[in-house]
C-alpha positions, 0 to 999 in steps of 0.5 A, a space after each residue: 499473561 496478557 489480560 483478556 480484552 472485551 469483544 468477540 472477533 472472527 477472522 476469515 482467512 488464515 493465509 500468511 497475513 491472516 495468520 499473522 493478524 490472528 497471532 498479533 490479536 491473540 498476543 494483545 489479549 483478544 478472544 478470536 475465532 478463525 475459519 479457513 477453507 483449508 481447515 488445516 491452516 487454522 491448526 496453528 492458530 487453535 494451538 495459540 488459543 483461537 477457536 476454529 470454526 468449520 463454517 464461515 457462517 457459524 464463525 460470523 454469528 459468534 462475534 461482533 467484529 468480523 475480519 475479512 483477510 480473503 484474497 479478493 472482494 469477490 470472495 469476500 462478498 460470497 462469504 457475507 452475502 447472506 450473513 446476518 451482520 446486525 450489530 457487527 462491524 466488518 473490517 475488510 483487508 482484501 485488495 481491490 479497486 476503488 469501486 469494490 470498497 464502496 460496493 462492499 460497504 453498501 452490502 454490509 449496510 444492507 445486511 445490518 452492519 453496525 460499521 465497516 472499515 476498509 483496511 490496507 496492510 502496507 507491510 509484510 506478514 512478518 512485520 505485523 504486531 511489531 513497531 514496523 507494521 503499518 495499516 491504512 484505514 478508511 470509513 466512518 471516523 466513529 467506527 475507526 475510533 471504536 477499533 483504533 485500539 484493536 487496530 494498534 495491535 497490528 503495529 501502526 494504524 493511520 486513519 486516511 479519510 472518511 470516504 471508504 475508498 481512501 485506503 485504496 487510493 493511498 495505497 495505490 499512490 504509494 505502490 507507484 512509488 514503491 514499484 517503480 523504485 523496486 524495478 529501478 533498484 533491480 534495474 541498477 543491479 543489472 546495469 552495475 553487472 553490465 558495467 563491471 561494477 560491484 553493486 554493493 558500491 552502488 547501494 553504499 552510495 545510495 545509503 549515503 545520498 538517499 533518494 531525497 523524497 522530502 526534497 522532491 516533494 518540497 521542490 514540487 510544492 514550490 513549483 505548484 505554488 508559483 504562477 506562470 512558466 517554470 524559472 530557469 533550473 538550479 538543482 538539476 534540469 531536464 536537459 541535464 538528466 537527458 544528457 545523463 540518461 543518454 550516456 548510461 543507456 548508450 554504455 549499457 546497450 553496448 554492453 548488451 543490457 537493456 534498461 526498460 525503466 530507465 528508457 521509460 524515464 528518458 522517454 518522459 523527460 524527453 516529452 517534458 523537453 519537447 513541451 519546452 521545459 528542458 531548461 527547468 528543474 525536474 520537479 518544475 518541469 513535471 508540474 508545468 507538463 501536468 498543467 499543459 496536459 490538463 489545459 489540452 
């Protein structure tokens, strides 16, 4: 049986993510209290050893560490606006804007909080408490150091900066990569169907070739460190990609399928060509276009 760890923890919000986090902490030997507006959602956690409170105020009062696993910052503010947070550490996990993290940290400090961490969960609830779990944390380094062991009960936890909004900005940057990639995968399934290709073949090829994220980053860094206009491309020029995009879009349109993501990509590459960078590799053209846009 797991030995009980010191410190009392309250978790507010026992939806899918909150429940997964509560179970991970219980499994790691922490003593936790939980609260949820819909009381019945706390029952499975009570069976696992959590103490259930009927009011958020009472749950907050009993603990040193407060996890806010609520849908948004506004709801979190409503729960703690009048709470006595003296000596407590608040860990916020809601999704919101950059300014939300800053405002909530100030509110917690005004209510007497010992510390505040803004944390973003980057994985599904089913991955919490496993090696596949990943959290990003931002805030004061000393606060993170005190809670690092606790955070690791959820899986991997990476400290991304003292600026309290850093976890949000890193998540946003990653989400662009993820969402565009997700849309691209789904769109390729549609294209495969329109062209009479089994999607499994497409993804077998993808599993071999990968997306070359590391190579893209390296080539962009090389381009960013080089002064002056980009050199002639050697790996895949903008013009090369434009020819391929036009062939793909033409073929799928004839099959009655539109590819909005691919069309948007083609439009962006077309802009780079219009700026005079069609001869350059994609990464170098991207960097040159950024610089030109900043100058304008």
